[in-house]
Backbone as XML, in Angstrom:
<?xml version="1.0"?>
<chain id="A" units="angstrom">
  <residue number="1" name="MET">
    <atom name="N" x="-133.031" y="127.396" z="153.992"/>
    <atom name="CA" x="-131.630" y="128.208" z="154.085"/>
    <atom name="C" x="-130.344" y="127.699" z="155.499"/>
  </residue>
  <residue number="2" name="ALA">
    <atom name="N" x="-130.681" y="126.733" z="155.410"/>
    <atom name="CA" x="-129.622" y="125.590" z="156.424"/>
    <atom name="C" x="-128.176" y="126.149" z="155.789"/>
  </residue>
  <residue number="3" name="GLY">
    <atom name="N" x="-127.336" y="126.399" z="156.993"/>
    <atom name="CA" x="-126.239" y="126.355" z="156.896"/>
    <atom name="C" x="-125.672" y="127.706" z="156.921"/>
  </residue>
  <residue number="4" name="LEU">
    <atom name="N" x="-126.585" y="129.062" z="156.715"/>
    <atom name="CA" x="-125.772" y="130.267" z="156.036"/>
    <atom name="C" x="-125.604" y="131.192" z="157.006"/>
  </residue>
  <residue number="5" name="ARG">
    <atom name="N" x="-125.125" y="131.978" z="156.672"/>
    <atom name="CA" x="-124.302" y="133.280" z="157.671"/>
    <atom name="C" x="-125.079" y="134.708" z="156.868"/>
  </residue>
  <residue number="6" name="ILE">
    <atom name="N" x="-125.721" y="135.359" z="157.557"/>
    <atom name="CA" x="-126.051" y="136.378" z="156.868"/>
    <atom name="C" x="-126.241" y="137.391" z="157.577"/>
  </residue>
  <residue number="7" name="ALA">
    <atom name="N" x="-126.130" y="138.643" z="156.606"/>
    <atom name="CA" x="-125.463" y="140.466" z="157.739"/>
    <atom name="C" x="-126.867" y="140.975" z="156.804"/>
  </residue>
  <residue number="8" name="ILE">
    <atom name="N" x="-127.454" y="141.721" z="157.614"/>
    <atom name="CA" x="-128.166" y="142.925" z="158.408"/>
    <atom name="C" x="-128.390" y="144.003" z="158.415"/>
  </residue>
  <residue number="9" name="VAL">
    <atom name="N" x="-128.795" y="144.722" z="157.551"/>
    <atom name="CA" x="-128.585" y="146.289" z="157.949"/>
    <atom name="C" x="-130.030" y="146.120" z="158.253"/>
  </residue>
  <residue number="10" name="SER">
    <atom name="N" x="-130.639" y="146.949" z="160.047"/>
    <atom name="CA" x="-131.130" y="147.786" z="160.909"/>
    <atom name="C" x="-131.063" y="148.656" z="161.641"/>
  </residue>
  <residue number="11" name="THR">
    <atom name="N" x="-131.669" y="149.192" z="161.720"/>
    <atom name="CA" x="-131.591" y="150.553" z="162.578"/>
    <atom name="C" x="-132.233" y="150.596" z="163.713"/>
  </residue>
  <residue number="12" name="ASP">
    <atom name="N" x="-133.145" y="149.645" z="163.655"/>
    <atom name="CA" x="-133.816" y="148.799" z="164.987"/>
    <atom name="C" x="-133.733" y="148.173" z="165.622"/>
  </residue>
  <residue number="13" name="GLY">
    <atom name="N" x="-132.690" y="146.605" z="165.031"/>
    <atom name="CA" x="-132.460" y="146.027" z="165.631"/>
    <atom name="C" x="-133.258" y="144.390" z="165.630"/>
  </residue>
  <residue number="14" name="THR">
    <atom name="N" x="-134.717" y="145.124" z="164.501"/>
    <atom name="CA" x="-135.833" y="144.243" z="164.375"/>
    <atom name="C" x="-136.256" y="144.274" z="163.032"/>
  </residue>
  <residue number="15" name="ASN">
    <atom name="N" x="-136.218" y="145.222" z="162.184"/>
    <atom name="CA" x="-136.512" y="144.696" z="160.761"/>
    <atom name="C" x="-135.274" y="145.630" z="159.691"/>
  </residue>
  <residue number="16" name="VAL">
    <atom name="N" x="-135.529" y="145.218" z="159.083"/>
    <atom name="CA" x="-134.340" y="145.622" z="157.913"/>
    <atom name="C" x="-134.834" y="146.520" z="157.267"/>
  </residue>
  <residue number="17" name="ASN">
    <atom name="N" x="-134.318" y="147.669" z="157.218"/>
    <atom name="CA" x="-134.966" y="148.903" z="157.121"/>
    <atom name="C" x="-134.081" y="150.363" z="156.198"/>
  </residue>
  <residue number="18" name="ASP">
    <atom name="N" x="-133.101" y="149.688" z="156.366"/>
    <atom name="CA" x="-132.014" y="150.869" z="155.294"/>
    <atom name="C" x="-131.188" y="150.486" z="154.624"/>
  </residue>
  <residue number="19" name="HIS">
    <atom name="N" x="-130.715" y="151.109" z="153.829"/>
    <atom name="CA" x="-129.544" y="151.672" z="152.509"/>
    <atom name="C" x="-128.577" y="150.678" z="152.912"/>
  </residue>
  <residue number="20" name="PHE">
    <atom name="N" x="-127.687" y="149.638" z="151.887"/>
    <atom name="CA" x="-126.857" y="149.532" z="152.369"/>
    <atom name="C" x="-125.304" y="150.353" z="152.729"/>
  </residue>
  <residue number="21" name="GLY">
    <atom name="N" x="-125.893" y="151.593" z="151.286"/>
    <atom name="CA" x="-124.958" y="153.220" z="151.516"/>
    <atom name="C" x="-124.723" y="153.489" z="153.492"/>
  </residue>
  <residue number="22" name="MET">
    <atom name="N" x="-126.311" y="153.336" z="153.746"/>
    <atom name="CA" x="-126.236" y="154.602" z="154.598"/>
    <atom name="C" x="-125.836" y="153.767" z="156.302"/>
  </residue>
  <residue number="23" name="ALA">
    <atom name="N" x="-125.319" y="152.122" z="156.353"/>
    <atom name="CA" x="-125.701" y="151.315" z="157.079"/>
    <atom name="C" x="-124.558" y="151.679" z="158.170"/>
  </residue>
  <residue number="24" name="LYS">
    <atom name="N" x="-124.743" y="151.650" z="159.580"/>
    <atom name="CA" x="-123.643" y="152.254" z="160.232"/>
    <atom name="C" x="-123.362" y="150.813" z="161.536"/>
  </residue>
  <residue number="25" name="ARG">
    <atom name="N" x="-124.397" y="149.916" z="161.071"/>
    <atom name="CA" x="-123.899" y="148.391" z="161.627"/>
    <atom name="C" x="-124.521" y="147.490" z="160.775"/>
  </residue>
  <residue number="26" name="PHE">
    <atom name="N" x="-123.361" y="146.096" z="161.133"/>
    <atom name="CA" x="-124.408" y="145.014" z="160.379"/>
    <atom name="C" x="-124.541" y="144.031" z="161.570"/>
  </residue>
  <residue number="27" name="LEU">
    <atom name="N" x="-125.458" y="143.508" z="161.239"/>
    <atom name="CA" x="-126.489" y="142.500" z="162.951"/>
    <atom name="C" x="-126.172" y="140.917" z="162.222"/>
  </residue>
  <residue number="28" name="ILE">
    <atom name="N" x="-125.255" y="140.024" z="162.188"/>
    <atom name="CA" x="-125.124" y="139.097" z="161.625"/>
    <atom name="C" x="-125.606" y="138.420" z="162.231"/>
  </residue>
  <residue number="29" name="TYR">
    <atom name="N" x="-126.065" y="137.283" z="161.796"/>
    <atom name="CA" x="-127.087" y="135.366" z="161.830"/>
    <atom name="C" x="-126.358" y="135.037" z="161.352"/>
  </residue>
  <residue number="30" name="ASP">
    <atom name="N" x="-126.461" y="133.517" z="162.319"/>
    <atom name="CA" x="-126.688" y="132.359" z="161.273"/>
    <atom name="C" x="-127.633" y="131.312" z="160.885"/>
  </residue>
  <residue number="31" name="CYS">
    <atom name="N" x="-127.696" y="131.227" z="160.046"/>
    <atom name="CA" x="-129.883" y="129.941" z="159.558"/>
    <atom name="C" x="-129.721" y="129.276" z="159.426"/>
  </residue>
  <residue number="32" name="ASN">
    <atom name="N" x="-129.259" y="128.275" z="160.121"/>
    <atom name="CA" x="-129.842" y="127.007" z="159.882"/>
    <atom name="C" x="-131.362" y="126.175" z="160.554"/>
  </residue>
  <residue number="33" name="ASP">
    <atom name="N" x="-131.861" y="125.910" z="160.958"/>
    <atom name="CA" x="-133.213" y="125.685" z="161.482"/>
    <atom name="C" x="-133.929" y="126.727" z="161.278"/>
  </residue>
  <residue number="34" name="LYS">
    <atom name="N" x="-133.688" y="127.620" z="162.461"/>
    <atom name="CA" x="-134.117" y="129.063" z="162.591"/>
    <atom name="C" x="-132.591" y="130.326" z="162.660"/>
  </residue>
  <residue number="35" name="ILE">
    <atom name="N" x="-132.661" y="131.221" z="162.592"/>
    <atom name="CA" x="-132.395" y="132.778" z="162.065"/>
    <atom name="C" x="-131.851" y="133.051" z="163.747"/>
  </residue>
  <residue number="36" name="THR">
    <atom name="N" x="-130.327" y="132.963" z="164.049"/>
    <atom name="CA" x="-130.157" y="133.233" z="165.725"/>
    <atom name="C" x="-129.298" y="134.277" z="165.099"/>
  </residue>
  <residue number="37" name="PHE">
    <atom name="N" x="-129.223" y="135.200" z="166.470"/>
    <atom name="CA" x="-128.329" y="136.222" z="166.290"/>
    <atom name="C" x="-126.927" y="135.694" z="166.960"/>
  </residue>
  <residue number="38" name="VAL">
    <atom name="N" x="-125.805" y="136.361" z="166.246"/>
    <atom name="CA" x="-124.390" y="136.162" z="166.459"/>
    <atom name="C" x="-123.772" y="137.360" z="166.516"/>
  </residue>
  <residue number="39" name="GLU">
    <atom name="N" x="-123.913" y="138.240" z="166.249"/>
    <atom name="CA" x="-123.276" y="139.356" z="166.550"/>
    <atom name="C" x="-123.339" y="141.242" z="165.569"/>
  </residue>
  <residue number="40" name="GLU">
    <atom name="N" x="-123.254" y="142.072" z="166.118"/>
    <atom name="CA" x="-123.313" y="143.139" z="165.911"/>
    <atom name="C" x="-122.061" y="143.533" z="165.543"/>
  </residue>
  <residue number="41" name="ARG">
    <atom name="N" x="-122.149" y="144.395" z="164.249"/>
    <atom name="CA" x="-120.654" y="144.861" z="163.887"/>
    <atom name="C" x="-120.728" y="146.089" z="163.106"/>
  </residue>
  <residue number="42" name="GLN">
    <atom name="N" x="-120.202" y="147.309" z="163.972"/>
    <atom name="CA" x="-119.922" y="148.312" z="163.737"/>
    <atom name="C" x="-119.370" y="148.850" z="162.060"/>
  </residue>
  <residue number="43" name="THR">
    <atom name="N" x="-119.934" y="150.090" z="161.735"/>
    <atom name="CA" x="-119.092" y="150.127" z="159.854"/>
    <atom name="C" x="-119.012" y="151.810" z="159.959"/>
  </residue>
  <residue number="44" name="GLU">
    <atom name="N" x="-118.639" y="152.329" z="158.810"/>
    <atom name="CA" x="-118.820" y="153.698" z="158.599"/>
    <atom name="C" x="-119.636" y="153.255" z="157.542"/>
  </residue>
  <residue number="45" name="SER">
    <atom name="N" x="-120.814" y="154.370" z="157.251"/>
    <atom name="CA" x="-121.308" y="154.505" z="155.719"/>
    <atom name="C" x="-120.452" y="154.219" z="154.989"/>
  </residue>
  <residue number="46" name="LEU">
    <atom name="N" x="-121.061" y="153.811" z="153.790"/>
    <atom name="CA" x="-120.149" y="154.053" z="152.394"/>
    <atom name="C" x="-120.424" y="155.970" z="151.367"/>
  </residue>
  <residue number="47" name="SER">
    <atom name="N" x="-121.938" y="155.326" z="152.004"/>
    <atom name="CA" x="-122.522" y="156.786" z="151.038"/>
    <atom name="C" x="-122.009" y="158.166" z="152.281"/>
  </residue>
  <residue number="48" name="VAL">
    <atom name="N" x="-122.126" y="159.307" z="151.275"/>
    <atom name="CA" x="-121.462" y="160.961" z="152.134"/>
    <atom name="C" x="-122.360" y="161.970" z="151.597"/>
  </residue>
  <residue number="49" name="GLY">
    <atom name="N" x="-123.559" y="161.198" z="151.380"/>
    <atom name="CA" x="-124.943" y="161.670" z="151.301"/>
    <atom name="C" x="-125.576" y="162.431" z="149.851"/>
  </residue>
  <residue number="50" name="ASP">
    <atom name="N" x="-124.552" y="162.691" z="149.293"/>
    <atom name="CA" x="-124.984" y="162.603" z="147.780"/>
    <atom name="C" x="-124.897" y="161.641" z="146.775"/>
  </residue>
  <residue number="51" name="PRO">
    <atom name="N" x="-126.257" y="161.491" z="146.471"/>
    <atom name="CA" x="-126.492" y="160.400" z="144.995"/>
    <atom name="C" x="-125.658" y="160.708" z="144.039"/>
  </residue>
  <residue number="52" name="ASP">
    <atom name="N" x="-125.026" y="161.362" z="144.125"/>
    <atom name="CA" x="-124.255" y="161.498" z="142.933"/>
    <atom name="C" x="-122.333" y="161.565" z="143.233"/>
  </residue>
  <residue number="53" name="HIS">
    <atom name="N" x="-121.948" y="160.526" z="144.282"/>
    <atom name="CA" x="-121.060" y="160.466" z="144.841"/>
    <atom name="C" x="-119.661" y="159.643" z="143.773"/>
  </residue>
  <residue number="54" name="SER">
    <atom name="N" x="-118.828" y="159.459" z="143.926"/>
    <atom name="CA" x="-117.922" y="158.344" z="143.199"/>
    <atom name="C" x="-118.212" y="157.406" z="144.133"/>
  </residue>
  <residue number="55" name="PHE">
    <atom name="N" x="-117.582" y="155.920" z="143.789"/>
    <atom name="CA" x="-117.603" y="154.714" z="144.845"/>
    <atom name="C" x="-116.326" y="154.558" z="145.482"/>
  </residue>
  <residue number="56" name="ASP">
    <atom name="N" x="-116.226" y="154.938" z="146.616"/>
    <atom name="CA" x="-115.097" y="154.563" z="146.885"/>
    <atom name="C" x="-114.193" y="153.484" z="147.876"/>
  </residue>
  <residue number="57" name="ALA">
    <atom name="N" x="-113.708" y="153.189" z="146.839"/>
    <atom name="CA" x="-113.301" y="151.699" z="146.978"/>
    <atom name="C" x="-112.615" y="150.890" z="148.049"/>
  </residue>
  <residue number="58" name="GLU">
    <atom name="N" x="-111.570" y="152.374" z="148.638"/>
    <atom name="CA" x="-110.837" y="151.729" z="149.860"/>
    <atom name="C" x="-111.940" y="152.027" z="150.837"/>
  </residue>
  <residue number="59" name="LYS">
    <atom name="N" x="-113.167" y="152.449" z="151.363"/>
    <atom name="CA" x="-113.667" y="152.284" z="152.067"/>
    <atom name="C" x="-114.599" y="151.295" z="151.959"/>
  </residue>
  <residue number="60" name="PHE">
    <atom name="N" x="-115.086" y="150.585" z="151.066"/>
    <atom name="CA" x="-116.192" y="150.019" z="150.468"/>
    <atom name="C" x="-115.016" y="148.497" z="150.788"/>
  </residue>
  <residue number="61" name="GLY">
    <atom name="N" x="-113.568" y="148.357" z="150.688"/>
    <atom name="CA" x="-112.672" y="147.574" z="150.964"/>
    <atom name="C" x="-112.984" y="147.530" z="152.484"/>
  </residue>
  <residue number="62" name="ARG">
    <atom name="N" x="-112.990" y="148.075" z="152.814"/>
    <atom name="CA" x="-112.957" y="147.706" z="154.918"/>
    <atom name="C" x="-114.450" y="147.642" z="155.083"/>
  </residue>
  <residue number="63" name="ILE">
    <atom name="N" x="-115.238" y="147.715" z="154.404"/>
    <atom name="CA" x="-116.900" y="147.142" z="154.903"/>
    <atom name="C" x="-116.988" y="146.053" z="154.370"/>
  </residue>
  <residue number="64" name="ALA">
    <atom name="N" x="-116.382" y="145.542" z="153.251"/>
    <atom name="CA" x="-116.303" y="144.288" z="152.237"/>
    <atom name="C" x="-116.110" y="143.317" z="153.617"/>
  </residue>
  <residue number="65" name="ALA">
    <atom name="N" x="-115.098" y="143.617" z="154.587"/>
    <atom name="CA" x="-114.052" y="142.834" z="155.044"/>
    <atom name="C" x="-114.639" y="142.204" z="156.190"/>
  </residue>
  <residue number="66" name="LEU">
    <atom name="N" x="-115.597" y="143.274" z="156.680"/>
    <atom name="CA" x="-116.733" y="143.158" z="157.453"/>
    <atom name="C" x="-117.848" y="142.098" z="157.712"/>
  </residue>
  <residue number="67" name="LEU">
    <atom name="N" x="-117.751" y="141.680" z="155.922"/>
    <atom name="CA" x="-118.589" y="140.515" z="155.404"/>
    <atom name="C" x="-118.572" y="139.238" z="155.001"/>
  </residue>
  <residue number="68" name="LYS">
    <atom name="N" x="-116.559" y="139.398" z="154.677"/>
    <atom name="CA" x="-116.138" y="138.552" z="154.049"/>
    <atom name="C" x="-117.053" y="136.827" z="154.485"/>
  </residue>
  <residue number="69" name="ASP">
    <atom name="N" x="-117.403" y="136.236" z="156.108"/>
    <atom name="CA" x="-118.007" y="135.564" z="156.264"/>
    <atom name="C" x="-119.383" y="135.517" z="155.957"/>
  </residue>
  <residue number="70" name="CYS">
    <atom name="N" x="-120.193" y="136.361" z="155.144"/>
    <atom name="CA" x="-121.455" y="135.954" z="155.278"/>
    <atom name="C" x="-121.750" y="135.793" z="153.648"/>
  </residue>
  <residue number="71" name="SER">
    <atom name="N" x="-123.357" y="134.539" z="153.652"/>
    <atom name="CA" x="-122.932" y="134.571" z="152.218"/>
    <atom name="C" x="-124.544" y="135.642" z="151.488"/>
  </residue>
  <residue number="72" name="LYS">
    <atom name="N" x="-125.051" y="136.193" z="152.779"/>
    <atom name="CA" x="-126.153" y="137.197" z="151.700"/>
    <atom name="C" x="-126.267" y="138.236" z="152.534"/>
  </residue>
  <residue number="73" name="ILE">
    <atom name="N" x="-126.832" y="139.601" z="152.381"/>
    <atom name="CA" x="-126.613" y="140.963" z="153.216"/>
    <atom name="C" x="-127.940" y="140.872" z="152.426"/>
  </residue>
  <residue number="74" name="TYR">
    <atom name="N" x="-129.136" y="141.426" z="153.767"/>
    <atom name="CA" x="-130.024" y="142.128" z="152.976"/>
    <atom name="C" x="-130.606" y="143.520" z="153.369"/>
  </residue>
  <residue number="75" name="VAL">
    <atom name="N" x="-130.624" y="144.469" z="152.729"/>
    <atom name="CA" x="-130.878" y="145.902" z="152.486"/>
    <atom name="C" x="-132.516" y="145.992" z="151.724"/>
  </residue>
  <residue number="76" name="THR">
    <atom name="N" x="-132.306" y="147.160" z="152.121"/>
    <atom name="CA" x="-133.458" y="147.559" z="151.305"/>
    <atom name="C" x="-133.511" y="148.797" z="150.453"/>
  </residue>
  <residue number="77" name="GLN">
    <atom name="N" x="-132.340" y="148.862" z="149.913"/>
    <atom name="CA" x="-131.336" y="149.404" z="148.449"/>
    <atom name="C" x="-130.213" y="149.053" z="148.661"/>
  </residue>
  <residue number="78" name="ILE">
    <atom name="N" x="-129.525" y="148.886" z="147.477"/>
    <atom name="CA" x="-128.271" y="148.961" z="146.991"/>
    <atom name="C" x="-127.348" y="149.551" z="145.968"/>
  </residue>
  <residue number="79" name="GLY">
    <atom name="N" x="-126.620" y="150.462" z="146.207"/>
    <atom name="CA" x="-125.883" y="151.053" z="144.310"/>
    <atom name="C" x="-126.216" y="150.016" z="143.987"/>
  </residue>
  <residue number="80" name="GLU">
    <atom name="N" x="-125.677" y="149.651" z="142.342"/>
    <atom name="CA" x="-125.665" y="148.979" z="141.121"/>
    <atom name="C" x="-124.728" y="148.339" z="141.526"/>
  </residue>
  <residue number="81" name="VAL">
    <atom name="N" x="-123.104" y="149.141" z="141.670"/>
    <atom name="CA" x="-121.563" y="148.895" z="141.912"/>
    <atom name="C" x="-121.550" y="148.381" z="143.046"/>
  </residue>
  <residue number="82" name="PRO">
    <atom name="N" x="-121.631" y="148.900" z="143.883"/>
    <atom name="CA" x="-121.614" y="148.133" z="145.435"/>
    <atom name="C" x="-122.058" y="146.572" z="145.610"/>
  </residue>
  <residue number="83" name="ALA">
    <atom name="N" x="-123.386" y="146.783" z="144.924"/>
    <atom name="CA" x="-123.874" y="145.112" z="145.020"/>
    <atom name="C" x="-123.291" y="144.244" z="143.827"/>
  </residue>
  <residue number="84" name="SER">
    <atom name="N" x="-122.666" y="144.728" z="142.901"/>
    <atom name="CA" x="-122.059" y="143.769" z="141.830"/>
    <atom name="C" x="-120.197" y="143.515" z="142.550"/>
  </residue>
  <residue number="85" name="LYS">
    <atom name="N" x="-120.213" y="144.420" z="143.650"/>
    <atom name="CA" x="-118.566" y="144.171" z="144.153"/>
    <atom name="C" x="-118.641" y="142.987" z="144.641"/>
  </residue>
  <residue number="86" name="LEU">
    <atom name="N" x="-120.228" y="142.953" z="145.789"/>
    <atom name="CA" x="-120.424" y="141.916" z="146.926"/>
    <atom name="C" x="-120.681" y="140.881" z="146.338"/>
  </residue>
  <residue number="87" name="GLU">
    <atom name="N" x="-121.099" y="141.012" z="145.555"/>
    <atom name="CA" x="-121.333" y="139.614" z="144.417"/>
    <atom name="C" x="-119.858" y="138.580" z="143.590"/>
  </residue>
  <residue number="88" name="GLU">
    <atom name="N" x="-118.742" y="139.844" z="143.578"/>
    <atom name="CA" x="-118.117" y="139.345" z="142.873"/>
    <atom name="C" x="-117.343" y="138.835" z="143.867"/>
  </residue>
  <residue number="89" name="LEU">
    <atom name="N" x="-117.219" y="139.253" z="145.034"/>
    <atom name="CA" x="-117.008" y="138.373" z="146.749"/>
    <atom name="C" x="-117.720" y="137.223" z="147.350"/>
  </residue>
  <residue number="90" name="GLY">
    <atom name="N" x="-118.486" y="137.194" z="146.113"/>
    <atom name="CA" x="-119.448" y="136.145" z="146.594"/>
    <atom name="C" x="-120.499" y="135.753" z="147.886"/>
  </residue>
  <residue number="91" name="ILE">
    <atom name="N" x="-120.824" y="137.599" z="147.935"/>
    <atom name="CA" x="-122.422" y="138.203" z="148.675"/>
    <atom name="C" x="-123.298" y="138.517" z="148.186"/>
  </residue>
  <residue number="92" name="GLU">
    <atom name="N" x="-124.462" y="137.707" z="147.902"/>
    <atom name="CA" x="-125.785" y="137.973" z="147.843"/>
    <atom name="C" x="-126.258" y="139.010" z="148.061"/>
  </residue>
  <residue number="93" name="PRO">
    <atom name="N" x="-126.561" y="140.043" z="147.830"/>
    <atom name="CA" x="-127.420" y="141.369" z="147.832"/>
    <atom name="C" x="-128.990" y="141.410" z="148.438"/>
  </residue>
  <residue number="94" name="VAL">
    <atom name="N" x="-130.000" y="140.876" z="149.259"/>
    <atom name="CA" x="-130.915" y="140.899" z="148.277"/>
    <atom name="C" x="-132.025" y="141.586" z="149.450"/>
  </residue>
  <residue number="95" name="ILE">
    <atom name="N" x="-132.850" y="142.045" z="148.207"/>
    <atom name="CA" x="-133.700" y="143.668" z="148.753"/>
    <atom name="C" x="-134.771" y="142.582" z="149.709"/>
  </residue>
  <residue number="96" name="HIS">
    <atom name="N" x="-135.546" y="143.137" z="150.629"/>
    <atom name="CA" x="-135.946" y="142.483" z="151.479"/>
    <atom name="C" x="-136.143" y="144.537" z="152.545"/>
  </residue>
  <residue number="97" name="GLU">
    <atom name="N" x="-137.303" y="144.475" z="152.600"/>
    <atom name="CA" x="-138.054" y="145.262" z="153.744"/>
    <atom name="C" x="-139.015" y="145.020" z="154.736"/>
  </residue>
  <residue number="98" name="GLY">
    <atom name="N" x="-138.653" y="144.918" z="155.882"/>
    <atom name="CA" x="-139.784" y="144.075" z="156.665"/>
    <atom name="C" x="-139.136" y="143.452" z="158.184"/>
  </residue>
  <residue number="99" name="PRO">
    <atom name="N" x="-139.573" y="142.824" z="158.915"/>
    <atom name="CA" x="-138.921" y="141.739" z="159.839"/>
    <atom name="C" x="-137.693" y="141.201" z="159.488"/>
  </residue>
  <residue number="100" name="ILE">
    <atom name="N" x="-137.276" y="141.255" z="160.773"/>
    <atom name="CA" x="-136.095" y="140.436" z="160.598"/>
    <atom name="C" x="-136.423" y="138.949" z="160.923"/>
  </residue>
  <residue number="101" name="ALA">
    <atom name="N" x="-137.611" y="138.772" z="161.398"/>
    <atom name="CA" x="-137.904" y="137.188" z="161.902"/>
    <atom name="C" x="-138.730" y="136.481" z="160.707"/>
  </residue>
  <residue number="102" name="ASN">
    <atom name="N" x="-139.116" y="137.574" z="159.323"/>
    <atom name="CA" x="-139.650" y="137.119" z="158.186"/>
    <atom name="C" x="-139.277" y="136.343" z="157.231"/>
  </residue>
  <residue number="103" name="ILE">
    <atom name="N" x="-137.209" y="136.494" z="157.849"/>
    <atom name="CA" x="-136.700" y="136.047" z="156.552"/>
    <atom name="C" x="-136.238" y="134.238" z="156.302"/>
  </residue>
  <residue number="104" name="VAL">
    <atom name="N" x="-136.428" y="134.085" z="157.999"/>
    <atom name="CA" x="-136.115" y="132.414" z="157.491"/>
    <atom name="C" x="-137.833" y="131.878" z="157.582"/>
  </residue>
</chain>
């Protein structure tokens, strides 16, 4: 995983443990020979708590702008629409659950 910047959805700062739509922050890491924490980026949740909610393109756009320098985002879950929109932007959603240290 040389030379990548990744985003991680985590509530505890140690594990990938939340759904993309519920994220209130993204932890940003650079991955070269090891994973190095860069910064925390605060965000608003995409989800409104209703599984049948419509896709909010405006809110997604603000969230996507926070991730524009990342190649991948690690989440426990992500909806089909946000996943495809991220992929269109060149950001690969990766389903992963567990310690951040296990990513590299």
